[in-house]
PyMOL Python script that loads the backbone (N, CA, C, O; Angstrom):
from pymol import cmd

cmd.read_pdbstr("""\
ATOM      1  N   MET A   1      84.434  92.056 111.001  1.00  0.00           N
ATOM      2  CA  MET A   1      85.321  92.885 110.711  1.00  0.00           C
ATOM      3  C   MET A   1      85.507  93.560 112.002  1.00  0.00           C
ATOM      4  O   MET A   1      84.470  94.034 112.467  1.00  0.00           O
ATOM      5  N   ASN A   2      86.762  93.748 112.815  1.00  0.00           N
ATOM      6  CA  ASN A   2      86.763  94.697 113.946  1.00  0.00           C
ATOM      7  C   ASN A   2      87.818  95.925 113.446  1.00  0.00           C
ATOM      8  O   ASN A   2      88.830  95.595 112.827  1.00  0.00           O
ATOM      9  N   ALA A   3      87.622  96.967 113.656  1.00  0.00           N
ATOM     10  CA  ALA A   3      88.621  98.171 113.239  1.00  0.00           C
ATOM     11  C   ALA A   3      88.457  99.007 114.382  1.00  0.00           C
ATOM     12  O   ALA A   3      87.392  99.258 114.946  1.00  0.00           O
ATOM     13  N   SER A   4      89.817  99.498 114.739  1.00  0.00           N
ATOM     14  CA  SER A   4      89.979 100.215 115.991  1.00  0.00           C
ATOM     15  C   SER A   4      90.628 101.785 115.007  1.00  0.00           C
ATOM     16  O   SER A   4      91.723 101.999 114.488  1.00  0.00           O
ATOM     17  N   VAL A   5      89.646 102.441 115.076  1.00  0.00           N
ATOM     18  CA  VAL A   5      89.959 103.870 114.476  1.00  0.00           C
ATOM     19  C   VAL A   5      90.028 105.073 115.413  1.00  0.00           C
ATOM     20  O   VAL A   5      89.020 105.501 115.975  1.00  0.00           O
ATOM     21  N   PRO A   6      91.488 105.716 115.600  1.00  0.00           N
ATOM     22  CA  PRO A   6      91.351 106.936 116.728  1.00  0.00           C
ATOM     23  C   PRO A   6      90.659 107.942 116.174  1.00  0.00           C
ATOM     24  O   PRO A   6      90.737 108.354 115.016  1.00  0.00           O
ATOM     25  N   LEU A   7      89.772 108.435 117.312  1.00  0.00           N
ATOM     26  CA  LEU A   7      88.858 109.479 116.970  1.00  0.00           C
ATOM     27  C   LEU A   7      89.186 110.812 117.618  1.00  0.00           C
ATOM     28  O   LEU A   7      89.421 110.726 118.823  1.00  0.00           O
ATOM     29  N   VAL A   8      89.243 111.830 117.170  1.00  0.00           N
ATOM     30  CA  VAL A   8      89.399 113.136 117.821  1.00  0.00           C
ATOM     31  C   VAL A   8      88.097 113.887 118.034  1.00  0.00           C
ATOM     32  O   VAL A   8      87.538 114.191 116.981  1.00  0.00           O
ATOM     33  N   SER A   9      87.593 114.193 118.953  1.00  0.00           N
ATOM     34  CA  SER A   9      86.420 114.891 119.299  1.00  0.00           C
ATOM     35  C   SER A   9      86.563 116.449 119.477  1.00  0.00           C
ATOM     36  O   SER A   9      87.179 116.909 120.439  1.00  0.00           O
ATOM     37  N   LEU A  10      85.980 117.241 118.529  1.00  0.00           N
ATOM     38  CA  LEU A  10      85.973 118.491 118.594  1.00  0.00           C
ATOM     39  C   LEU A  10      84.819 119.236 119.333  1.00  0.00           C
ATOM     40  O   LEU A  10      83.766 118.732 119.724  1.00  0.00           O
ATOM     41  N   PRO A  11      85.144 120.285 119.427  1.00  0.00           N
ATOM     42  CA  PRO A  11      83.791 121.252 120.533  1.00  0.00           C
ATOM     43  C   PRO A  11      82.447 121.007 119.652  1.00  0.00           C
ATOM     44  O   PRO A  11      82.537 120.881 118.431  1.00  0.00           O
ATOM     45  N   GLY A  12      81.421 120.955 120.204  1.00  0.00           N
ATOM     46  CA  GLY A  12      80.515 120.701 119.162  1.00  0.00           C
ATOM     47  C   GLY A  12      79.879 119.545 118.943  1.00  0.00           C
ATOM     48  O   GLY A  12      78.711 119.418 118.577  1.00  0.00           O
ATOM     49  N   GLY A  13      80.791 118.562 119.208  1.00  0.00           N
ATOM     50  CA  GLY A  13      80.307 116.850 119.114  1.00  0.00           C
ATOM     51  C   GLY A  13      81.021 116.569 118.007  1.00  0.00           C
ATOM     52  O   GLY A  13      80.993 115.373 117.718  1.00  0.00           O
ATOM     53  N   ARG A  14      81.735 117.348 117.191  1.00  0.00           N
ATOM     54  CA  ARG A  14      82.075 116.569 115.604  1.00  0.00           C
ATOM     55  C   ARG A  14      83.123 115.917 116.195  1.00  0.00           C
ATOM     56  O   ARG A  14      83.609 116.180 117.296  1.00  0.00           O
ATOM     57  N   LEU A  15      83.509 114.925 115.312  1.00  0.00           N
ATOM     58  CA  LEU A  15      84.525 113.896 115.221  1.00  0.00           C
ATOM     59  C   LEU A  15      85.416 113.949 113.896  1.00  0.00           C
ATOM     60  O   LEU A  15      84.959 114.206 112.782  1.00  0.00           O
ATOM     61  N   LEU A  16      86.770 113.665 114.183  1.00  0.00           N
ATOM     62  CA  LEU A  16      87.560 113.302 112.901  1.00  0.00           C
ATOM     63  C   LEU A  16      88.297 112.342 113.140  1.00  0.00           C
ATOM     64  O   LEU A  16      88.664 112.015 114.269  1.00  0.00           O
ATOM     65  N   ILE A  17      88.606 111.763 112.052  1.00  0.00           N
ATOM     66  CA  ILE A  17      89.371 110.435 111.912  1.00  0.00           C
ATOM     67  C   ILE A  17      90.424 110.649 110.926  1.00  0.00           C
ATOM     68  O   ILE A  17      90.237 111.280 109.886  1.00  0.00           O
ATOM     69  N   PRO A  18      91.587 110.091 111.278  1.00  0.00           N
ATOM     70  CA  PRO A  18      92.595 110.205 110.232  1.00  0.00           C
ATOM     71  C   PRO A  18      92.118 109.894 108.742  1.00  0.00           C
ATOM     72  O   PRO A  18      91.569 108.837 108.431  1.00  0.00           O
ATOM     73  N   ALA A  19      92.390 110.935 107.859  1.00  0.00           N
ATOM     74  CA  ALA A  19      92.153 110.634 106.255  1.00  0.00           C
ATOM     75  C   ALA A  19      92.661 109.352 105.504  1.00  0.00           C
ATOM     76  O   ALA A  19      92.100 109.007 104.464  1.00  0.00           O
ATOM     77  N   ASP A  20      93.669 108.675 105.996  1.00  0.00           N
ATOM     78  CA  ASP A  20      94.188 107.368 105.593  1.00  0.00           C
ATOM     79  C   ASP A  20      93.276 106.431 105.970  1.00  0.00           C
ATOM     80  O   ASP A  20      92.891 105.608 105.140  1.00  0.00           O
ATOM     81  N   ASP A  21      92.805 106.421 107.261  1.00  0.00           N
ATOM     82  CA  ASP A  21      91.712 105.294 107.561  1.00  0.00           C
ATOM     83  C   ASP A  21      90.528 105.584 106.842  1.00  0.00           C
ATOM     84  O   ASP A  21      90.040 104.522 106.455  1.00  0.00           O
ATOM     85  N   ALA A  22      89.843 106.576 106.489  1.00  0.00           N
ATOM     86  CA  ALA A  22      88.835 106.820 105.944  1.00  0.00           C
ATOM     87  C   ALA A  22      88.844 106.303 104.612  1.00  0.00           C
ATOM     88  O   ALA A  22      87.934 105.600 104.174  1.00  0.00           O
ATOM     89  N   THR A  23      90.097 106.719 103.804  1.00  0.00           N
ATOM     90  CA  THR A  23      90.006 105.994 102.503  1.00  0.00           C
ATOM     91  C   THR A  23      90.359 104.584 102.410  1.00  0.00           C
ATOM     92  O   THR A  23      89.970 103.850 101.502  1.00  0.00           O
ATOM     93  N   SER A  24      91.124 104.221 103.397  1.00  0.00           N
ATOM     94  CA  SER A  24      91.214 102.571 103.698  1.00  0.00           C
ATOM     95  C   SER A  24      89.944 101.764 103.823  1.00  0.00           C
ATOM     96  O   SER A  24      89.775 100.614 103.419  1.00  0.00           O
ATOM     97  N   LEU A  25      88.929 102.674 104.551  1.00  0.00           N
ATOM     98  CA  LEU A  25      87.622 101.986 104.720  1.00  0.00           C
ATOM     99  C   LEU A  25      86.699 101.995 103.377  1.00  0.00           C
ATOM    100  O   LEU A  25      86.049 101.028 102.980  1.00  0.00           O
ATOM    101  N   LEU A  26      86.767 103.288 102.748  1.00  0.00           N
ATOM    102  CA  LEU A  26      86.162 103.138 101.710  1.00  0.00           C
ATOM    103  C   LEU A  26      86.611 102.248 100.434  1.00  0.00           C
ATOM    104  O   LEU A  26      85.837 101.736  99.625  1.00  0.00           O
ATOM    105  N   ARG A  27      87.739 102.187 100.424  1.00  0.00           N
ATOM    106  CA  ARG A  27      88.618 101.084  99.509  1.00  0.00           C
ATOM    107  C   ARG A  27      88.381  99.606  99.744  1.00  0.00           C
ATOM    108  O   ARG A  27      88.330  98.732  98.878  1.00  0.00           O
ATOM    109  N   HIS A  28      88.254  99.475 100.961  1.00  0.00           N
ATOM    110  CA  HIS A  28      87.953  97.987 101.244  1.00  0.00           C
ATOM    111  C   HIS A  28      86.681  97.609 101.250  1.00  0.00           C
ATOM    112  O   HIS A  28      86.361  96.463 100.935  1.00  0.00           O
ATOM    113  N   LEU A  29      85.743  98.598 101.637  1.00  0.00           N
ATOM    114  CA  LEU A  29      84.078  98.325 101.523  1.00  0.00           C
ATOM    115  C   LEU A  29      83.764  97.989  99.746  1.00  0.00           C
ATOM    116  O   LEU A  29      82.998  97.164  99.248  1.00  0.00           O
ATOM    117  N   ALA A  30      84.594  98.883  99.151  1.00  0.00           N
ATOM    118  CA  ALA A  30      84.229  98.756  97.455  1.00  0.00           C
ATOM    119  C   ALA A  30      84.691  97.271  96.928  1.00  0.00           C
ATOM    120  O   ALA A  30      84.074  96.506  96.187  1.00  0.00           O
ATOM    121  N   ALA A  31      86.091  97.096  97.602  1.00  0.00           N
ATOM    122  CA  ALA A  31      86.518  95.841  97.361  1.00  0.00           C
ATOM    123  C   ALA A  31      85.729  94.555  97.655  1.00  0.00           C
ATOM    124  O   ALA A  31      85.652  93.655  96.818  1.00  0.00           O
ATOM    125  N   GLY A  32      85.095  94.482  98.966  1.00  0.00           N
ATOM    126  CA  GLY A  32      84.211  93.633  99.556  1.00  0.00           C
ATOM    127  C   GLY A  32      82.969  93.527  98.622  1.00  0.00           C
ATOM    128  O   GLY A  32      82.468  92.413  98.469  1.00  0.00           O
ATOM    129  N   TRP A  33      82.524  94.434  98.091  1.00  0.00           N
ATOM    130  CA  TRP A  33      81.323  94.596  97.430  1.00  0.00           C
ATOM    131  C   TRP A  33      81.569  93.629  96.058  1.00  0.00           C
ATOM    132  O   TRP A  33      80.896  92.676  95.665  1.00  0.00           O
ATOM    133  N   LEU A  34      82.403  94.044  95.663  1.00  0.00           N
ATOM    134  CA  LEU A  34      82.981  93.544  94.313  1.00  0.00           C
ATOM    135  C   LEU A  34      83.282  92.189  94.151  1.00  0.00           C
ATOM    136  O   LEU A  34      82.938  91.448  93.230  1.00  0.00           O
ATOM    137  N   HIS A  35      84.128  91.876  95.386  1.00  0.00           N
ATOM    138  CA  HIS A  35      84.235  90.572  95.422  1.00  0.00           C
ATOM    139  C   HIS A  35      83.317  89.440  95.947  1.00  0.00           C
ATOM    140  O   HIS A  35      83.491  88.226  95.841  1.00  0.00           O
ATOM    141  N   ALA A  36      82.139  90.216  96.628  1.00  0.00           N
ATOM    142  CA  ALA A  36      80.901  89.114  96.934  1.00  0.00           C
ATOM    143  C   ALA A  36      80.193  89.048  95.582  1.00  0.00           C
ATOM    144  O   ALA A  36      79.694  87.943  95.372  1.00  0.00           O
ATOM    145  N   VAL A  37      79.987  90.124  94.424  1.00  0.00           N
ATOM    146  CA  VAL A  37      79.375  89.954  93.229  1.00  0.00           C
ATOM    147  C   VAL A  37      80.211  88.889  92.371  1.00  0.00           C
ATOM    148  O   VAL A  37      79.634  87.906  91.906  1.00  0.00           O
ATOM    149  N   TYR A  38      81.687  89.118  92.154  1.00  0.00           N
ATOM    150  CA  TYR A  38      82.212  88.204  91.299  1.00  0.00           C
ATOM    151  C   TYR A  38      82.050  86.773  91.811  1.00  0.00           C
ATOM    152  O   TYR A  38      81.691  85.874  91.051  1.00  0.00           O
ATOM    153  N   GLU A  39      82.296  86.582  93.010  1.00  0.00           N
ATOM    154  CA  GLU A  39      82.363  85.066  93.738  1.00  0.00           C
ATOM    155  C   GLU A  39      80.951  84.632  93.838  1.00  0.00           C
ATOM    156  O   GLU A  39      80.679  83.482  94.183  1.00  0.00           O
ATOM    157  N   GLY A  40      79.921  85.624  93.512  1.00  0.00           N
ATOM    158  CA  GLY A  40      78.392  85.045  93.906  1.00  0.00           C
ATOM    159  C   GLY A  40      77.823  84.708  95.317  1.00  0.00           C
ATOM    160  O   GLY A  40      76.899  83.976  95.670  1.00  0.00           O
ATOM    161  N   GLU A  41      78.732  85.528  96.028  1.00  0.00           N
ATOM    162  CA  GLU A  41      78.508  85.283  97.499  1.00  0.00           C
ATOM    163  C   GLU A  41      77.410  86.428  97.936  1.00  0.00           C
ATOM    164  O   GLU A  41      77.089  86.538  99.120  1.00  0.00           O
ATOM    165  N   ALA A  42      76.846  87.281  96.907  1.00  0.00           N
ATOM    166  CA  ALA A  42      75.500  88.119  97.310  1.00  0.00           C
ATOM    167  C   ALA A  42      74.977  88.386  96.256  1.00  0.00           C
ATOM    168  O   ALA A  42      75.636  88.686  95.261  1.00  0.00           O
ATOM    169  N   GLU A  43      73.553  88.319  96.284  1.00  0.00           N
ATOM    170  CA  GLU A  43      72.784  88.528  95.388  1.00  0.00           C
ATOM    171  C   GLU A  43      72.631  90.208  94.988  1.00  0.00           C
ATOM    172  O   GLU A  43      71.553  90.801  95.039  1.00  0.00           O
ATOM    173  N   LEU A  44      73.652  90.704  94.668  1.00  0.00           N
ATOM    174  CA  LEU A  44      73.923  92.400  94.252  1.00  0.00           C
ATOM    175  C   LEU A  44      73.876  92.577  92.770  1.00  0.00           C
ATOM    176  O   LEU A  44      74.579  91.838  92.081  1.00  0.00           O
ATOM    177  N   ASP A  45      73.229  93.351  92.290  1.00  0.00           N
ATOM    178  CA  ASP A  45      73.105  93.468  90.859  1.00  0.00           C
ATOM    179  C   ASP A  45      74.808  94.210  90.540  1.00  0.00           C
ATOM    180  O   ASP A  45      75.303  95.214  91.053  1.00  0.00           O
ATOM    181  N   PRO A  46      75.401  93.248  89.491  1.00  0.00           N
ATOM    182  CA  PRO A  46      76.622  93.558  89.128  1.00  0.00           C
ATOM    183  C   PRO A  46      77.021  94.954  88.709  1.00  0.00           C
ATOM    184  O   PRO A  46      78.122  95.387  89.050  1.00  0.00           O
ATOM    185  N   GLY A  47      76.188  95.681  87.990  1.00  0.00           N
ATOM    186  CA  GLY A  47      76.205  96.969  87.236  1.00  0.00           C
ATOM    187  C   GLY A  47      76.311  97.969  88.482  1.00  0.00           C
ATOM    188  O   GLY A  47      77.242  98.744  88.700  1.00  0.00           O
ATOM    189  N   THR A  48      75.300  97.807  89.160  1.00  0.00           N
ATOM    190  CA  THR A  48      74.941  98.781  90.220  1.00  0.00           C
ATOM    191  C   THR A  48      76.191  98.562  91.352  1.00  0.00           C
ATOM    192  O   THR A  48      76.346  99.503  92.130  1.00  0.00           O
ATOM    193  N   THR A  49      76.901  97.641  91.470  1.00  0.00           N
ATOM    194  CA  THR A  49      77.825  97.095  92.657  1.00  0.00           C
ATOM    195  C   THR A  49      78.811  97.658  91.892  1.00  0.00           C
ATOM    196  O   THR A  49      79.475  98.421  92.594  1.00  0.00           O
ATOM    197  N   LEU A  50      79.201  97.617  90.747  1.00  0.00           N
ATOM    198  CA  LEU A  50      80.252  98.074  90.135  1.00  0.00           C
ATOM    199  C   LEU A  50      80.437  99.713  89.991  1.00  0.00           C
ATOM    200  O   LEU A  50      81.493 100.344  90.027  1.00  0.00           O
ATOM    201  N   ALA A  51      79.039 100.228  89.811  1.00  0.00           N
ATOM    202  CA  ALA A  51      79.038 101.963  89.792  1.00  0.00           C
ATOM    203  C   ALA A  51      79.116 102.547  91.299  1.00  0.00           C
ATOM    204  O   ALA A  51      79.613 103.638  91.578  1.00  0.00           O
ATOM    205  N   LEU A  52      78.504 101.580  92.289  1.00  0.00           N
ATOM    206  CA  LEU A  52      78.760 102.127  93.466  1.00  0.00           C
ATOM    207  C   LEU A  52      80.015 102.139  94.143  1.00  0.00           C
ATOM    208  O   LEU A  52      80.440 103.051  94.853  1.00  0.00           O
ATOM    209  N   ALA A  53      80.766 100.695  93.782  1.00  0.00           N
ATOM    210  CA  ALA A  53      82.088 101.028  94.036  1.00  0.00           C
ATOM    211  C   ALA A  53      83.052 101.899  93.689  1.00  0.00           C
ATOM    212  O   ALA A  53      83.957 102.238  94.453  1.00  0.00           O
ATOM    213  N   GLY A  54      82.868 102.420  92.188  1.00  0.00           N
ATOM    214  CA  GLY A  54      83.345 103.163  91.658  1.00  0.00           C
ATOM    215  C   GLY A  54      83.258 104.493  92.284  1.00  0.00           C
ATOM    216  O   GLY A  54      84.234 105.237  92.381  1.00  0.00           O
ATOM    217  N   VAL A  55      82.120 104.772  92.691  1.00  0.00           N
ATOM    218  CA  VAL A  55      81.830 106.104  93.477  1.00  0.00           C
ATOM    219  C   VAL A  55      82.638 106.093  94.810  1.00  0.00           C
ATOM    220  O   VAL A  55      83.011 107.159  95.298  1.00  0.00           O
ATOM    221  N   LEU A  56      82.905 104.923  95.389  1.00  0.00           N
ATOM    222  CA  LEU A  56      83.644 104.863  96.643  1.00  0.00           C
ATOM    223  C   LEU A  56      84.991 105.173  96.484  1.00  0.00           C
ATOM    224  O   LEU A  56      85.564 105.962  97.235  1.00  0.00           O
ATOM    225  N   MET A  57      85.595 104.544  95.453  1.00  0.00           N
ATOM    226  CA  MET A  57      86.917 104.622  94.887  1.00  0.00           C
ATOM    227  C   MET A  57      87.208 106.066  94.422  1.00  0.00           C
ATOM    228  O   MET A  57      88.265 106.632  94.700  1.00  0.00           O
ATOM    229  N   GLU A  58      86.335 106.566  93.785  1.00  0.00           N
ATOM    230  CA  GLU A  58      86.352 108.234  93.446  1.00  0.00           C
ATOM    231  C   GLU A  58      86.817 108.963  94.874  1.00  0.00           C
ATOM    232  O   GLU A  58      87.809 109.622  95.187  1.00  0.00           O
ATOM    233  N   LEU A  59      85.647 108.535  95.575  1.00  0.00           N
ATOM    234  CA  LEU A  59      85.592 109.591  96.912  1.00  0.00           C
ATOM    235  C   LEU A  59      86.905 109.303  97.575  1.00  0.00           C
ATOM    236  O   LEU A  59      87.525 110.315  97.901  1.00  0.00           O
ATOM    237  N   ALA A  60      87.429 108.237  97.828  1.00  0.00           N
ATOM    238  CA  ALA A  60      88.711 107.857  98.458  1.00  0.00           C
ATOM    239  C   ALA A  60      89.768 108.554  97.603  1.00  0.00           C
ATOM    240  O   ALA A  60      90.380 109.464  98.161  1.00  0.00           O
ATOM    241  N   ASP A  61      90.102 108.247  96.240  1.00  0.00           N
ATOM    242  CA  ASP A  61      90.837 109.276  95.650  1.00  0.00           C
ATOM    243  C   ASP A  61      91.075 110.991  96.060  1.00  0.00           C
ATOM    244  O   ASP A  61      92.076 111.667  96.293  1.00  0.00           O
ATOM    245  N   GLN A  62      89.626 111.270  96.011  1.00  0.00           N
ATOM    246  CA  GLN A  62      89.578 112.812  96.030  1.00  0.00           C
ATOM    247  C   GLN A  62      89.844 113.302  97.368  1.00  0.00           C
ATOM    248  O   GLN A  62      90.144 114.488  97.504  1.00  0.00           O
ATOM    249  N   ILE A  63      89.781 112.628  98.248  1.00  0.00           N
ATOM    250  CA  ILE A  63      90.067 112.442  99.776  1.00  0.00           C
ATOM    251  C   ILE A  63      91.640 112.579  99.914  1.00  0.00           C
ATOM    252  O   ILE A  63      92.272 113.232 100.744  1.00  0.00           O
ATOM    253  N   ASP A  64      92.150 111.702  98.764  1.00  0.00           N
ATOM    254  CA  ASP A  64      93.548 111.719  98.938  1.00  0.00           C
ATOM    255  C   ASP A  64      94.168 112.828  98.274  1.00  0.00           C
ATOM    256  O   ASP A  64      95.286 113.164  98.664  1.00  0.00           O
ATOM    257  N   VAL A  65      93.637 113.435  97.356  1.00  0.00           N
ATOM    258  CA  VAL A  65      94.089 114.521  96.577  1.00  0.00           C
ATOM    259  C   VAL A  65      94.208 115.586  97.347  1.00  0.00           C
ATOM    260  O   VAL A  65      95.291 116.145  97.520  1.00  0.00           O
ATOM    261  N   GLU A  66      92.873 116.052  97.996  1.00  0.00           N
ATOM    262  CA  GLU A  66      92.808 116.862  98.943  1.00  0.00           C
ATOM    263  C   GLU A  66      93.625 117.094 100.200  1.00  0.00           C
ATOM    264  O   GLU A  66      93.867 118.164 100.758  1.00  0.00           O
ATOM    265  N   CYS A  67      93.992 115.890 100.519  1.00  0.00           N
ATOM    266  CA  CYS A  67      94.997 116.079 101.735  1.00  0.00           C
ATOM    267  C   CYS A  67      96.285 116.449 101.245  1.00  0.00           C
ATOM    268  O   CYS A  67      96.944 117.342 101.778  1.00  0.00           O
ATOM    269  N   ILE A  68      96.689 115.771 100.207  1.00  0.00           N
ATOM    270  CA  ILE A  68      97.751 116.188  99.547  1.00  0.00           C
ATOM    271  C   ILE A  68      97.901 117.555  99.286  1.00  0.00           C
ATOM    272  O   ILE A  68      98.938 118.139  99.597  1.00  0.00           O
ATOM    273  N   ALA A  69      97.029 118.075  98.783  1.00  0.00           N
ATOM    274  CA  ALA A  69      97.106 119.687  98.240  1.00  0.00           C
ATOM    275  C   ALA A  69      97.073 120.507  99.773  1.00  0.00           C
ATOM    276  O   ALA A  69      97.614 121.610  99.843  1.00  0.00           O
ATOM    277  N   PHE A  70      96.456 119.948 100.904  1.00  0.00           N
ATOM    278  CA  PHE A  70      96.525 120.919 101.910  1.00  0.00           C
ATOM    279  C   PHE A  70      97.747 120.653 102.794  1.00  0.00           C
ATOM    280  O   PHE A  70      97.916 121.323 103.813  1.00  0.00           O
ATOM    281  N   MET A  71      98.718 119.560 102.377  1.00  0.00           N
ATOM    282  CA  MET A  71     100.001 119.839 103.151  1.00  0.00           C
ATOM    283  C   MET A  71     100.791 120.824 102.587  1.00  0.00           C
ATOM    284  O   MET A  71     100.838 121.235 101.427  1.00  0.00           O
ATOM    285  N   PRO A  72     101.505 121.195 103.744  1.00  0.00           N
ATOM    286  CA  PRO A  72     102.733 122.390 103.289  1.00  0.00           C
ATOM    287  C   PRO A  72     103.731 122.036 102.492  1.00  0.00           C
ATOM    288  O   PRO A  72     104.350 120.980 102.625  1.00  0.00           O
ATOM    289  N   LEU A  73     103.952 122.871 101.632  1.00  0.00           N
ATOM    290  CA  LEU A  73     105.293 122.499 101.054  1.00  0.00           C
ATOM    291  C   LEU A  73     106.203 122.637 101.650  1.00  0.00           C
ATOM    292  O   LEU A  73     106.238 123.521 102.506  1.00  0.00           O
ATOM    293  N   ARG A  74     107.342 121.759 101.401  1.00  0.00           N
ATOM    294  CA  ARG A  74     108.685 121.772 102.143  1.00  0.00           C
ATOM    295  C   ARG A  74     109.429 122.722 101.613  1.00  0.00           C
ATOM    296  O   ARG A  74     109.422 122.755 100.382  1.00  0.00           O
ATOM    297  N   ASP A  75     110.184 123.647 102.265  1.00  0.00           N
ATOM    298  CA  ASP A  75     111.086 124.785 101.758  1.00  0.00           C
ATOM    299  C   ASP A  75     112.225 124.244 101.537  1.00  0.00           C
ATOM    300  O   ASP A  75     112.756 123.560 102.412  1.00  0.00           O
ATOM    301  N   GLU A  76     112.865 124.470 100.213  1.00  0.00           N
ATOM    302  CA  GLU A  76     114.241 123.950  99.942  1.00  0.00           C
ATOM    303  C   GLU A  76     115.232 124.674 100.915  1.00  0.00           C
ATOM    304  O   GLU A  76     116.372 124.213 100.854  1.00  0.00           O
ATOM    305  N   ASP A  77     115.074 125.601 101.712  1.00  0.00           N
ATOM    306  CA  ASP A  77     115.573 125.974 102.688  1.00  0.00           C
ATOM    307  C   ASP A  77     115.953 125.017 103.877  1.00  0.00           C
ATOM    308  O   ASP A  77     116.991 124.780 104.495  1.00  0.00           O
ATOM    309  N   ASP A  78     114.743 124.603 103.920  1.00  0.00           N
ATOM    310  CA  ASP A  78     114.811 123.245 105.168  1.00  0.00           C
ATOM    311  C   ASP A  78     115.681 122.059 104.745  1.00  0.00           C
ATOM    312  O   ASP A  78     116.319 121.360 105.533  1.00  0.00           O
ATOM    313  N   ASP A  79     115.640 121.912 103.435  1.00  0.00           N
ATOM    314  CA  ASP A  79     116.630 120.901 102.921  1.00  0.00           C
ATOM    315  C   ASP A  79     118.167 121.443 103.157  1.00  0.00           C
ATOM    316  O   ASP A  79     118.907 120.642 103.729  1.00  0.00           O
ATOM    317  N   ASP A  80     118.566 122.343 102.890  1.00  0.00           N
ATOM    318  CA  ASP A  80     119.814 123.070 102.947  1.00  0.00           C
ATOM    319  C   ASP A  80     120.257 123.092 104.402  1.00  0.00           C
ATOM    320  O   ASP A  80     121.464 123.016 104.630  1.00  0.00           O
ATOM    321  N   HIS A  81     119.311 123.198 105.503  1.00  0.00           N
ATOM    322  CA  HIS A  81     119.550 122.997 106.506  1.00  0.00           C
ATOM    323  C   HIS A  81     119.815 121.835 107.278  1.00  0.00           C
ATOM    324  O   HIS A  81     120.652 121.662 108.163  1.00  0.00           O
ATOM    325  N   ASP A  82     118.885 120.995 106.754  1.00  0.00           N
ATOM    326  CA  ASP A  82     119.225 119.431 107.041  1.00  0.00           C
ATOM    327  C   ASP A  82     120.608 119.157 106.826  1.00  0.00           C
ATOM    328  O   ASP A  82     121.368 118.795 107.723  1.00  0.00           O
ATOM    329  N   HIS A  83     120.982 119.357 105.454  1.00  0.00           N
ATOM    330  CA  HIS A  83     122.172 118.957 104.937  1.00  0.00           C
ATOM    331  C   HIS A  83     123.616 119.546 105.646  1.00  0.00           C
ATOM    332  O   HIS A  83     124.706 118.982 105.548  1.00  0.00           O
ATOM    333  N   ASP A  84     123.335 120.906 106.434  1.00  0.00           N
ATOM    334  CA  ASP A  84     124.333 121.588 107.232  1.00  0.00           C
ATOM    335  C   ASP A  84     124.557 120.823 108.296  1.00  0.00           C
ATOM    336  O   ASP A  84     125.699 120.646 108.720  1.00  0.00           O
ATOM    337  N   HIS A  85     123.400 120.238 108.892  1.00  0.00           N
ATOM    338  CA  HIS A  85     123.243 119.846 110.357  1.00  0.00           C
ATOM    339  C   HIS A  85     123.587 118.355 110.492  1.00  0.00           C
ATOM    340  O   HIS A  85     123.887 117.811 111.555  1.00  0.00           O
ATOM    341  N   GLY A  86     123.500 117.687 109.154  1.00  0.00           N
ATOM    342  CA  GLY A  86     123.575 115.998 109.196  1.00  0.00           C
ATOM    343  C   GLY A  86     124.745 115.487 108.785  1.00  0.00           C
ATOM    344  O   GLY A  86     124.915 114.268 108.772  1.00  0.00           O
TER     345      GLY A  86
END
""", "prot")
cmd.dss("prot")
cmd.show_as("cartoon", "prot")
cmd.util.cbc("prot")
cmd.orient("prot")
């Protein structure tokens, strides 16, 4: 699997990636594990795999929720101005 993820380098060497890329990766990894177990493609313990996949999905959901909460609310005044000029 090849993936191209845009990275942003911060002072001090920290890297940022877009949240949707991170959550997509987590969900894709969880789905891949589950598929491998249910298709018999990997010798993974089904219970452990299900638990780990659940953790990855919960983490992806938490990132989504925190990003939504971080987004600024759109002012109703902005909506009124959009209608006046459009």
